[in-house]
mmCIF file of the N, C-alpha and C atoms, coordinates in Angstrom:
data_MODEL
# 
_entry.id   MODEL 
# 
loop_
_atom_site.group_PDB 
_atom_site.id 
_atom_site.type_symbol 
_atom_site.label_atom_id 
_atom_site.label_alt_id 
_atom_site.label_comp_id 
_atom_site.label_asym_id 
_atom_site.label_entity_id 
_atom_site.label_seq_id 
_atom_site.pdbx_PDB_ins_code 
_atom_site.Cartn_x 
_atom_site.Cartn_y 
_atom_site.Cartn_z 
_atom_site.occupancy 
_atom_site.B_iso_or_equiv 
_atom_site.pdbx_formal_charge 
_atom_site.auth_seq_id 
_atom_site.auth_comp_id 
_atom_site.auth_asym_id 
_atom_site.auth_atom_id 
_atom_site.pdbx_PDB_model_num 
ATOM 1   N N  . UNK A 1 1  ? -4.855 -3.848  -10.649 1.00 0.00 ? 1  UNK A N  1 
ATOM 2   C CA . UNK A 1 1  ? -4.036 -4.380  -11.761 1.00 0.00 ? 1  UNK A CA 1 
ATOM 3   C C  . UNK A 1 1  ? -2.483 -3.653  -12.047 1.00 0.00 ? 1  UNK A C  1 
ATOM 4   N N  . UNK A 1 2  ? -2.303 -3.197  -10.915 1.00 0.00 ? 2  UNK A N  1 
ATOM 5   C CA . UNK A 1 2  ? -1.466 -2.651  -10.898 1.00 0.00 ? 2  UNK A CA 1 
ATOM 6   C C  . UNK A 1 2  ? -0.148 -3.210  -11.233 1.00 0.00 ? 2  UNK A C  1 
ATOM 7   N N  . UNK A 1 3  ? 0.125  -4.781  -10.527 1.00 0.00 ? 3  UNK A N  1 
ATOM 8   C CA . UNK A 1 3  ? 0.948  -5.627  -10.698 1.00 0.00 ? 3  UNK A CA 1 
ATOM 9   C C  . UNK A 1 3  ? 1.121  -6.093  -11.961 1.00 0.00 ? 3  UNK A C  1 
ATOM 10  N N  . UNK A 1 4  ? 0.726  -6.317  -12.719 1.00 0.00 ? 4  UNK A N  1 
ATOM 11  C CA . UNK A 1 4  ? 0.373  -6.496  -14.087 1.00 0.00 ? 4  UNK A CA 1 
ATOM 12  C C  . UNK A 1 4  ? 0.774  -5.537  -14.824 1.00 0.00 ? 4  UNK A C  1 
ATOM 13  N N  . UNK A 1 5  ? 1.065  -4.507  -14.626 1.00 0.00 ? 5  UNK A N  1 
ATOM 14  C CA . UNK A 1 5  ? 1.521  -3.203  -15.534 1.00 0.00 ? 5  UNK A CA 1 
ATOM 15  C C  . UNK A 1 5  ? 3.146  -3.137  -14.950 1.00 0.00 ? 5  UNK A C  1 
ATOM 16  N N  . UNK A 1 6  ? 3.371  -3.774  -13.715 1.00 0.00 ? 6  UNK A N  1 
ATOM 17  C CA . UNK A 1 6  ? 5.098  -3.671  -13.192 1.00 0.00 ? 6  UNK A CA 1 
ATOM 18  C C  . UNK A 1 6  ? 5.756  -5.177  -13.887 1.00 0.00 ? 6  UNK A C  1 
ATOM 19  N N  . UNK A 1 7  ? 5.136  -6.151  -13.748 1.00 0.00 ? 7  UNK A N  1 
ATOM 20  C CA . UNK A 1 7  ? 5.419  -7.439  -14.636 1.00 0.00 ? 7  UNK A CA 1 
ATOM 21  C C  . UNK A 1 7  ? 5.394  -7.110  -15.577 1.00 0.00 ? 7  UNK A C  1 
ATOM 22  N N  . UNK A 1 8  ? 4.587  -6.396  -16.429 1.00 0.00 ? 8  UNK A N  1 
ATOM 23  C CA . UNK A 1 8  ? 5.299  -6.265  -17.902 1.00 0.00 ? 8  UNK A CA 1 
ATOM 24  C C  . UNK A 1 8  ? 6.234  -5.383  -17.950 1.00 0.00 ? 8  UNK A C  1 
ATOM 25  N N  . UNK A 1 9  ? 6.712  -4.385  -17.263 1.00 0.00 ? 9  UNK A N  1 
ATOM 26  C CA . UNK A 1 9  ? 7.428  -3.420  -17.584 1.00 0.00 ? 9  UNK A CA 1 
ATOM 27  C C  . UNK A 1 9  ? 8.780  -3.570  -17.093 1.00 0.00 ? 9  UNK A C  1 
ATOM 28  N N  . UNK A 1 10 ? 8.922  -4.652  -15.932 1.00 0.00 ? 10 UNK A N  1 
ATOM 29  C CA . UNK A 1 10 ? 10.146 -5.707  -16.140 1.00 0.00 ? 10 UNK A CA 1 
ATOM 30  C C  . UNK A 1 10 ? 10.308 -6.823  -17.173 1.00 0.00 ? 10 UNK A C  1 
ATOM 31  N N  . UNK A 1 11 ? 9.074  -7.254  -17.528 1.00 0.00 ? 11 UNK A N  1 
ATOM 32  C CA . UNK A 1 11 ? 9.585  -8.278  -18.719 1.00 0.00 ? 11 UNK A CA 1 
ATOM 33  C C  . UNK A 1 11 ? 9.730  -7.262  -19.897 1.00 0.00 ? 11 UNK A C  1 
ATOM 34  N N  . UNK A 1 12 ? 9.673  -6.408  -19.969 1.00 0.00 ? 12 UNK A N  1 
ATOM 35  C CA . UNK A 1 12 ? 9.864  -5.248  -21.467 1.00 0.00 ? 12 UNK A CA 1 
ATOM 36  C C  . UNK A 1 12 ? 11.117 -4.708  -20.986 1.00 0.00 ? 12 UNK A C  1 
ATOM 37  N N  . UNK A 1 13 ? 12.072 -4.884  -19.987 1.00 0.00 ? 13 UNK A N  1 
ATOM 38  C CA . UNK A 1 13 ? 13.617 -4.154  -19.856 1.00 0.00 ? 13 UNK A CA 1 
ATOM 39  C C  . UNK A 1 13 ? 14.265 -5.226  -20.177 1.00 0.00 ? 13 UNK A C  1 
ATOM 40  N N  . UNK A 1 14 ? 13.930 -6.275  -19.630 1.00 0.00 ? 14 UNK A N  1 
ATOM 41  C CA . UNK A 1 14 ? 14.381 -8.017  -19.489 1.00 0.00 ? 14 UNK A CA 1 
ATOM 42  C C  . UNK A 1 14 ? 14.724 -8.147  -21.027 1.00 0.00 ? 14 UNK A C  1 
ATOM 43  N N  . UNK A 1 15 ? 13.492 -7.728  -22.070 1.00 0.00 ? 15 UNK A N  1 
ATOM 44  C CA . UNK A 1 15 ? 13.687 -8.184  -23.434 1.00 0.00 ? 15 UNK A CA 1 
ATOM 45  C C  . UNK A 1 15 ? 14.753 -6.782  -24.137 1.00 0.00 ? 15 UNK A C  1 
ATOM 46  N N  . UNK A 1 16 ? 14.488 -5.824  -23.688 1.00 0.00 ? 16 UNK A N  1 
ATOM 47  C CA . UNK A 1 16 ? 15.269 -4.427  -24.213 1.00 0.00 ? 16 UNK A CA 1 
ATOM 48  C C  . UNK A 1 16 ? 16.660 -5.097  -23.685 1.00 0.00 ? 16 UNK A C  1 
ATOM 49  N N  . UNK A 1 17 ? 17.420 -5.788  -22.729 1.00 0.00 ? 17 UNK A N  1 
ATOM 50  C CA . UNK A 1 17 ? 18.245 -5.733  -22.410 1.00 0.00 ? 17 UNK A CA 1 
ATOM 51  C C  . UNK A 1 17 ? 18.754 -7.016  -23.492 1.00 0.00 ? 17 UNK A C  1 
ATOM 52  N N  . UNK A 1 18 ? 17.768 -8.168  -23.926 1.00 0.00 ? 18 UNK A N  1 
ATOM 53  C CA . UNK A 1 18 ? 18.453 -8.972  -24.499 1.00 0.00 ? 18 UNK A CA 1 
ATOM 54  C C  . UNK A 1 18 ? 18.839 -8.348  -26.345 1.00 0.00 ? 18 UNK A C  1 
ATOM 55  N N  . UNK A 1 19 ? 17.811 -7.529  -26.286 1.00 0.00 ? 19 UNK A N  1 
ATOM 56  C CA . UNK A 1 19 ? 18.005 -7.039  -28.229 1.00 0.00 ? 19 UNK A CA 1 
ATOM 57  C C  . UNK A 1 19 ? 19.276 -6.235  -28.072 1.00 0.00 ? 19 UNK A C  1 
ATOM 58  N N  . UNK A 1 20 ? 19.593 -5.440  -26.625 1.00 0.00 ? 20 UNK A N  1 
ATOM 59  C CA . UNK A 1 20 ? 21.088 -5.180  -26.731 1.00 0.00 ? 20 UNK A CA 1 
ATOM 60  C C  . UNK A 1 20 ? 22.236 -5.823  -26.706 1.00 0.00 ? 20 UNK A C  1 
ATOM 61  N N  . UNK A 1 21 ? 21.673 -6.783  -26.342 1.00 0.00 ? 21 UNK A N  1 
ATOM 62  C CA . UNK A 1 21 ? 23.034 -7.636  -26.179 1.00 0.00 ? 21 UNK A CA 1 
ATOM 63  C C  . UNK A 1 21 ? 23.487 -8.303  -27.268 1.00 0.00 ? 21 UNK A C  1 
ATOM 64  N N  . UNK A 1 22 ? 22.135 -8.531  -28.060 1.00 0.00 ? 22 UNK A N  1 
ATOM 65  C CA . UNK A 1 22 ? 22.147 -9.154  -29.827 1.00 0.00 ? 22 UNK A CA 1 
ATOM 66  C C  . UNK A 1 22 ? 23.417 -8.236  -30.767 1.00 0.00 ? 22 UNK A C  1 
ATOM 67  N N  . UNK A 1 23 ? 22.768 -7.062  -30.506 1.00 0.00 ? 23 UNK A N  1 
ATOM 68  C CA . UNK A 1 23 ? 23.198 -5.402  -31.152 1.00 0.00 ? 23 UNK A CA 1 
ATOM 69  C C  . UNK A 1 23 ? 24.508 -5.503  -31.257 1.00 0.00 ? 23 UNK A C  1 
ATOM 70  N N  . UNK A 1 24 ? 24.899 -5.346  -29.489 1.00 0.00 ? 24 UNK A N  1 
ATOM 71  C CA . UNK A 1 24 ? 26.299 -5.614  -29.729 1.00 0.00 ? 24 UNK A CA 1 
ATOM 72  C C  . UNK A 1 24 ? 27.376 -6.703  -29.766 1.00 0.00 ? 24 UNK A C  1 
ATOM 73  N N  . UNK A 1 25 ? 26.459 -7.857  -29.393 1.00 0.00 ? 25 UNK A N  1 
ATOM 74  C CA . UNK A 1 25 ? 27.404 -9.561  -30.146 1.00 0.00 ? 25 UNK A CA 1 
ATOM 75  C C  . UNK A 1 25 ? 27.649 -8.825  -31.391 1.00 0.00 ? 25 UNK A C  1 
ATOM 76  N N  . UNK A 1 26 ? 26.944 -9.313  -32.575 1.00 0.00 ? 26 UNK A N  1 
ATOM 77  C CA . UNK A 1 26 ? 26.482 -8.143  -34.076 1.00 0.00 ? 26 UNK A CA 1 
ATOM 78  C C  . UNK A 1 26 ? 27.629 -7.315  -35.083 1.00 0.00 ? 26 UNK A C  1 
ATOM 79  N N  . UNK A 1 27 ? 27.671 -6.535  -34.167 1.00 0.00 ? 27 UNK A N  1 
ATOM 80  C CA . UNK A 1 27 ? 28.721 -5.204  -34.024 1.00 0.00 ? 27 UNK A CA 1 
ATOM 81  C C  . UNK A 1 27 ? 30.083 -5.644  -33.411 1.00 0.00 ? 27 UNK A C  1 
ATOM 82  N N  . UNK A 1 28 ? 30.538 -6.335  -32.452 1.00 0.00 ? 28 UNK A N  1 
ATOM 83  C CA . UNK A 1 28 ? 31.628 -7.128  -32.300 1.00 0.00 ? 28 UNK A CA 1 
ATOM 84  C C  . UNK A 1 28 ? 32.348 -7.836  -33.596 1.00 0.00 ? 28 UNK A C  1 
ATOM 85  N N  . UNK A 1 29 ? 31.142 -8.234  -33.767 1.00 0.00 ? 29 UNK A N  1 
ATOM 86  C CA . UNK A 1 29 ? 31.345 -9.929  -35.478 1.00 0.00 ? 29 UNK A CA 1 
ATOM 87  C C  . UNK A 1 29 ? 31.797 -8.854  -36.769 1.00 0.00 ? 29 UNK A C  1 
ATOM 88  N N  . UNK A 1 30 ? 31.273 -8.027  -36.642 1.00 0.00 ? 30 UNK A N  1 
ATOM 89  C CA . UNK A 1 30 ? 31.671 -7.410  -37.918 1.00 0.00 ? 30 UNK A CA 1 
ATOM 90  C C  . UNK A 1 30 ? 32.947 -6.484  -37.673 1.00 0.00 ? 30 UNK A C  1 
ATOM 91  N N  . UNK A 1 31 ? 32.913 -5.468  -36.445 1.00 0.00 ? 31 UNK A N  1 
ATOM 92  C CA . UNK A 1 31 ? 34.370 -5.189  -36.357 1.00 0.00 ? 31 UNK A CA 1 
ATOM 93  C C  . UNK A 1 31 ? 35.685 -6.289  -36.694 1.00 0.00 ? 31 UNK A C  1 
ATOM 94  N N  . UNK A 1 32 ? 35.208 -7.575  -36.466 1.00 0.00 ? 32 UNK A N  1 
ATOM 95  C CA . UNK A 1 32 ? 36.222 -8.305  -36.231 1.00 0.00 ? 32 UNK A CA 1 
ATOM 96  C C  . UNK A 1 32 ? 36.699 -8.707  -37.757 1.00 0.00 ? 32 UNK A C  1 
ATOM 97  N N  . UNK A 1 33 ? 36.346 -8.312  -38.280 1.00 0.00 ? 33 UNK A N  1 
ATOM 98  C CA . UNK A 1 33 ? 36.660 -8.999  -40.164 1.00 0.00 ? 33 UNK A CA 1 
ATOM 99  C C  . UNK A 1 33 ? 36.468 -10.374 -40.184 1.00 0.00 ? 33 UNK A C  1 
ATOM 100 N N  . UNK A 1 34 ? 35.793 -10.920 -39.937 1.00 0.00 ? 34 UNK A N  1 
ATOM 101 C CA . UNK A 1 34 ? 35.679 -12.507 -40.348 1.00 0.00 ? 34 UNK A CA 1 
ATOM 102 C C  . UNK A 1 34 ? 35.152 -12.707 -41.847 1.00 0.00 ? 34 UNK A C  1 
ATOM 103 N N  . UNK A 1 35 ? 35.469 -13.801 -41.853 1.00 0.00 ? 35 UNK A N  1 
ATOM 104 C CA . UNK A 1 35 ? 35.310 -14.563 -42.605 1.00 0.00 ? 35 UNK A CA 1 
ATOM 105 C C  . UNK A 1 35 ? 33.207 -14.966 -42.866 1.00 0.00 ? 35 UNK A C  1 
ATOM 106 N N  . UNK A 1 36 ? 33.098 -15.045 -44.103 1.00 0.00 ? 36 UNK A N  1 
ATOM 107 C CA . UNK A 1 36 ? 31.563 -15.129 -44.765 1.00 0.00 ? 36 UNK A CA 1 
ATOM 108 C C  . UNK A 1 36 ? 31.249 -16.095 -43.783 1.00 0.00 ? 36 UNK A C  1 
ATOM 109 N N  . UNK A 1 37 ? 31.818 -17.673 -43.261 1.00 0.00 ? 37 UNK A N  1 
ATOM 110 C CA . UNK A 1 37 ? 31.379 -18.836 -42.756 1.00 0.00 ? 37 UNK A CA 1 
ATOM 111 C C  . UNK A 1 37 ? 31.192 -18.660 -41.505 1.00 0.00 ? 37 UNK A C  1 
ATOM 112 N N  . UNK A 1 38 ? 32.349 -17.524 -40.953 1.00 0.00 ? 38 UNK A N  1 
ATOM 113 C CA . UNK A 1 38 ? 32.348 -17.299 -39.422 1.00 0.00 ? 38 UNK A CA 1 
ATOM 114 C C  . UNK A 1 38 ? 30.902 -16.567 -39.066 1.00 0.00 ? 38 UNK A C  1 
ATOM 115 N N  . UNK A 1 39 ? 31.081 -15.682 -40.035 1.00 0.00 ? 39 UNK A N  1 
ATOM 116 C CA . UNK A 1 39 ? 30.189 -14.460 -39.734 1.00 0.00 ? 39 UNK A CA 1 
ATOM 117 C C  . UNK A 1 39 ? 28.633 -15.229 -39.444 1.00 0.00 ? 39 UNK A C  1 
ATOM 118 N N  . UNK A 1 40 ? 28.487 -15.629 -40.339 1.00 0.00 ? 40 UNK A N  1 
ATOM 119 C CA . UNK A 1 40 ? 27.465 -16.870 -39.977 1.00 0.00 ? 40 UNK A CA 1 
ATOM 120 C C  . UNK A 1 40 ? 27.184 -17.380 -39.414 1.00 0.00 ? 40 UNK A C  1 
ATOM 121 N N  . UNK A 1 41 ? 28.141 -18.102 -39.144 1.00 0.00 ? 41 UNK A N  1 
ATOM 122 C CA . UNK A 1 41 ? 27.629 -18.778 -37.780 1.00 0.00 ? 41 UNK A CA 1 
ATOM 123 C C  . UNK A 1 41 ? 27.764 -18.246 -36.129 1.00 0.00 ? 41 UNK A C  1 
ATOM 124 N N  . UNK A 1 42 ? 28.196 -16.821 -36.037 1.00 0.00 ? 42 UNK A N  1 
ATOM 125 C CA . UNK A 1 42 ? 27.818 -15.473 -35.292 1.00 0.00 ? 42 UNK A CA 1 
ATOM 126 C C  . UNK A 1 42 ? 26.518 -15.319 -35.290 1.00 0.00 ? 42 UNK A C  1 
ATOM 127 N N  . UNK A 1 43 ? 25.862 -14.902 -36.500 1.00 0.00 ? 43 UNK A N  1 
ATOM 128 C CA . UNK A 1 43 ? 24.711 -14.808 -36.310 1.00 0.00 ? 43 UNK A CA 1 
ATOM 129 C C  . UNK A 1 43 ? 23.619 -15.663 -36.429 1.00 0.00 ? 43 UNK A C  1 
ATOM 130 N N  . UNK A 1 44 ? 23.855 -16.719 -36.381 1.00 0.00 ? 44 UNK A N  1 
ATOM 131 C CA . UNK A 1 44 ? 23.401 -17.662 -36.172 1.00 0.00 ? 44 UNK A CA 1 
ATOM 132 C C  . UNK A 1 44 ? 22.701 -18.280 -34.308 1.00 0.00 ? 44 UNK A C  1 
ATOM 133 N N  . UNK A 1 45 ? 24.084 -18.142 -34.136 1.00 0.00 ? 45 UNK A N  1 
ATOM 134 C CA . UNK A 1 45 ? 23.869 -18.298 -32.566 1.00 0.00 ? 45 UNK A CA 1 
ATOM 135 C C  . UNK A 1 45 ? 23.062 -17.000 -31.787 1.00 0.00 ? 45 UNK A C  1 
ATOM 136 N N  . UNK A 1 46 ? 23.286 -15.814 -32.629 1.00 0.00 ? 46 UNK A N  1 
ATOM 137 C CA . UNK A 1 46 ? 22.489 -14.318 -31.685 1.00 0.00 ? 46 UNK A CA 1 
ATOM 138 C C  . UNK A 1 46 ? 21.501 -14.896 -31.929 1.00 0.00 ? 46 UNK A C  1 
ATOM 139 N N  . UNK A 1 47 ? 20.651 -15.291 -33.065 1.00 0.00 ? 47 UNK A N  1 
ATOM 140 C CA . UNK A 1 47 ? 19.292 -15.459 -34.041 1.00 0.00 ? 47 UNK A CA 1 
ATOM 141 C C  . UNK A 1 47 ? 17.986 -15.417 -32.639 1.00 0.00 ? 47 UNK A C  1 
ATOM 142 N N  . UNK A 1 48 ? 18.374 -16.716 -31.964 1.00 0.00 ? 48 UNK A N  1 
ATOM 143 C CA . UNK A 1 48 ? 17.874 -17.032 -31.460 1.00 0.00 ? 48 UNK A CA 1 
ATOM 144 C C  . UNK A 1 48 ? 17.317 -16.422 -29.988 1.00 0.00 ? 48 UNK A C  1 
ATOM 145 N N  . UNK A 1 49 ? 18.590 -15.498 -29.681 1.00 0.00 ? 49 UNK A N  1 
ATOM 146 C CA . UNK A 1 49 ? 18.746 -14.735 -28.673 1.00 0.00 ? 49 UNK A CA 1 
ATOM 147 C C  . UNK A 1 49 ? 17.853 -13.462 -28.661 1.00 0.00 ? 49 UNK A C  1 
ATOM 148 N N  . UNK A 1 50 ? 18.230 -12.631 -29.849 1.00 0.00 ? 50 UNK A N  1 
ATOM 149 C CA . UNK A 1 50 ? 17.124 -11.700 -30.396 1.00 0.00 ? 50 UNK A CA 1 
ATOM 150 C C  . UNK A 1 50 ? 15.927 -12.233 -30.821 1.00 0.00 ? 50 UNK A C  1 
ATOM 151 N N  . UNK A 1 51 ? 15.316 -13.175 -31.143 1.00 0.00 ? 51 UNK A N  1 
ATOM 152 C CA . UNK A 1 51 ? 14.123 -13.192 -31.456 1.00 0.00 ? 51 UNK A CA 1 
ATOM 153 C C  . UNK A 1 51 ? 13.183 -14.068 -29.710 1.00 0.00 ? 51 UNK A C  1 
ATOM 154 N N  . UNK A 1 52 ? 13.942 -14.740 -29.288 1.00 0.00 ? 52 UNK A N  1 
ATOM 155 C CA . UNK A 1 52 ? 13.067 -14.692 -27.481 1.00 0.00 ? 52 UNK A CA 1 
ATOM 156 C C  . UNK A 1 52 ? 13.259 -13.293 -26.977 1.00 0.00 ? 52 UNK A C  1 
ATOM 157 N N  . UNK A 1 53 ? 14.458 -12.309 -27.306 1.00 0.00 ? 53 UNK A N  1 
ATOM 158 C CA . UNK A 1 53 ? 14.363 -11.203 -26.523 1.00 0.00 ? 53 UNK A CA 1 
ATOM 159 C C  . UNK A 1 53 ? 12.870 -10.578 -26.934 1.00 0.00 ? 53 UNK A C  1 
ATOM 160 N N  . UNK A 1 54 ? 13.053 -10.208 -28.467 1.00 0.00 ? 54 UNK A N  1 
ATOM 161 C CA . UNK A 1 54 ? 11.736 -9.490  -29.148 1.00 0.00 ? 54 UNK A CA 1 
ATOM 162 C C  . UNK A 1 54 ? 10.318 -10.168 -28.584 1.00 0.00 ? 54 UNK A C  1 
ATOM 163 N N  . UNK A 1 55 ? 10.680 -11.641 -28.359 1.00 0.00 ? 55 UNK A N  1 
ATOM 164 C CA . UNK A 1 55 ? 9.206  -12.247 -27.572 1.00 0.00 ? 55 UNK A CA 1 
ATOM 165 C C  . UNK A 1 55 ? 9.001  -11.703 -26.578 1.00 0.00 ? 55 UNK A C  1 
ATOM 166 N N  . UNK A 1 56 ? 9.730  -11.950 -25.070 1.00 0.00 ? 56 UNK A N  1 
ATOM 167 C CA . UNK A 1 56 ? 9.354  -11.061 -23.990 1.00 0.00 ? 56 UNK A CA 1 
ATOM 168 C C  . UNK A 1 56 ? 9.156  -9.836  -24.245 1.00 0.00 ? 56 UNK A C  1 
ATOM 169 N N  . UNK A 1 57 ? 9.818  -9.171  -24.590 1.00 0.00 ? 57 UNK A N  1 
ATOM 170 C CA . UNK A 1 57 ? 9.475  -7.451  -24.882 1.00 0.00 ? 57 UNK A CA 1 
ATOM 171 C C  . UNK A 1 57 ? 8.386  -7.442  -25.453 1.00 0.00 ? 57 UNK A C  1 
ATOM 172 N N  . UNK A 1 58 ? 7.848  -8.234  -26.339 1.00 0.00 ? 58 UNK A N  1 
ATOM 173 C CA . UNK A 1 58 ? 6.268  -8.386  -27.250 1.00 0.00 ? 58 UNK A CA 1 
ATOM 174 C C  . UNK A 1 58 ? 5.463  -8.205  -25.903 1.00 0.00 ? 58 UNK A C  1 
ATOM 175 N N  . UNK A 1 59 ? 5.833  -9.270  -25.069 1.00 0.00 ? 59 UNK A N  1 
ATOM 176 C CA . UNK A 1 59 ? 4.406  -9.909  -24.206 1.00 0.00 ? 59 UNK A CA 1 
ATOM 177 C C  . UNK A 1 59 ? 4.575  -9.043  -23.332 1.00 0.00 ? 59 UNK A C  1 
ATOM 178 N N  . UNK A 1 60 ? 5.852  -8.442  -22.684 1.00 0.00 ? 60 UNK A N  1 
ATOM 179 C CA . UNK A 1 60 ? 5.630  -7.429  -21.505 1.00 0.00 ? 60 UNK A CA 1 
ATOM 180 C C  . UNK A 1 60 ? 5.019  -6.293  -21.842 1.00 0.00 ? 60 UNK A C  1 
ATOM 181 N N  . UNK A 1 61 ? 5.213  -5.704  -22.970 1.00 0.00 ? 61 UNK A N  1 
ATOM 182 C CA . UNK A 1 61 ? 4.295  -4.518  -23.432 1.00 0.00 ? 61 UNK A CA 1 
ATOM 183 C C  . UNK A 1 61 ? 3.281  -4.558  -24.067 1.00 0.00 ? 61 UNK A C  1 
ATOM 184 N N  . UNK A 1 62 ? 2.372  -5.758  -24.089 1.00 0.00 ? 62 UNK A N  1 
ATOM 185 C CA . UNK A 1 62 ? 1.184  -6.402  -24.274 1.00 0.00 ? 62 UNK A CA 1 
ATOM 186 C C  . UNK A 1 62 ? 0.508  -6.123  -22.516 1.00 0.00 ? 62 UNK A C  1 
ATOM 187 N N  . UNK A 1 63 ? 1.688  -6.713  -21.736 1.00 0.00 ? 63 UNK A N  1 
ATOM 188 C CA . UNK A 1 63 ? 0.832  -6.723  -20.015 1.00 0.00 ? 63 UNK A CA 1 
ATOM 189 C C  . UNK A 1 63 ? 0.815  -5.502  -19.770 1.00 0.00 ? 63 UNK A C  1 
ATOM 190 N N  . UNK A 1 64 ? 1.676  -4.446  -20.121 1.00 0.00 ? 64 UNK A N  1 
ATOM 191 C CA . UNK A 1 64 ? 1.642  -3.375  -19.773 1.00 0.00 ? 64 UNK A CA 1 
ATOM 192 C C  . UNK A 1 64 ? 0.317  -2.591  -20.414 1.00 0.00 ? 64 UNK A C  1 
ATOM 193 N N  . UNK A 1 65 ? 0.305  -2.735  -21.445 1.00 0.00 ? 65 UNK A N  1 
ATOM 194 C CA . UNK A 1 65 ? -1.903 -2.250  -21.734 1.00 0.00 ? 65 UNK A CA 1 
ATOM 195 C C  . UNK A 1 65 ? -2.645 -2.629  -21.511 1.00 0.00 ? 65 UNK A C  1 
ATOM 196 N N  . UNK A 1 66 ? -2.435 -4.018  -20.913 1.00 0.00 ? 66 UNK A N  1 
ATOM 197 C CA . UNK A 1 66 ? -4.008 -5.103  -20.349 1.00 0.00 ? 66 UNK A CA 1 
ATOM 198 C C  . UNK A 1 66 ? -3.962 -4.511  -19.231 1.00 0.00 ? 66 UNK A C  1 
ATOM 199 N N  . UNK A 1 67 ? -2.653 -3.890  -18.235 1.00 0.00 ? 67 UNK A N  1 
ATOM 200 C CA . UNK A 1 67 ? -2.794 -3.447  -16.842 1.00 0.00 ? 67 UNK A CA 1 
ATOM 201 C C  . UNK A 1 67 ? -3.188 -2.621  -16.410 1.00 0.00 ? 67 UNK A C  1 
ATOM 202 N N  . UNK A 1 68 ? -2.996 -1.699  -17.666 1.00 0.00 ? 68 UNK A N  1 
ATOM 203 C CA . UNK A 1 68 ? -3.619 0.481   -17.910 1.00 0.00 ? 68 UNK A CA 1 
ATOM 204 C C  . UNK A 1 68 ? -4.821 -0.129  -18.385 1.00 0.00 ? 68 UNK A C  1 
ATOM 205 N N  . UNK A 1 69 ? -5.367 -0.788  -19.267 1.00 0.00 ? 69 UNK A N  1 
ATOM 206 C CA . UNK A 1 69 ? -6.755 -0.856  -19.665 1.00 0.00 ? 69 UNK A CA 1 
ATOM 207 C C  . UNK A 1 69 ? -7.781 -1.492  -18.617 1.00 0.00 ? 69 UNK A C  1 
ATOM 208 N N  . UNK A 1 70 ? -7.116 -1.974  -17.850 1.00 0.00 ? 70 UNK A N  1 
ATOM 209 C CA . UNK A 1 70 ? -7.632 -2.659  -16.594 1.00 0.00 ? 70 UNK A CA 1 
ATOM 210 C C  . UNK A 1 70 ? -8.152 -2.141  -15.576 1.00 0.00 ? 70 UNK A C  1 
ATOM 211 N N  . UNK A 1 71 ? -6.741 -1.287  -15.149 1.00 0.00 ? 71 UNK A N  1 
ATOM 212 C CA . UNK A 1 71 ? -6.925 -0.694  -13.758 1.00 0.00 ? 71 UNK A CA 1 
ATOM 213 C C  . UNK A 1 71 ? -7.363 0.878   -14.269 1.00 0.00 ? 71 UNK A C  1 
# 
């Protein structure tokens, strides 16, 4: 079951990278002093990436827990 733990860890790191990317993108948009419509457009582009990264991270953490419990 050690492989499940490692696969889960990799998925969690990939998810974390996506979350960090989302945060950096939104912070850059806030600093650009965009209009309300432009800001909404940027946030709506980043939202699916953020949600996907959260999902991947959650699946990875679940795999780590399952691997530790079974191993």
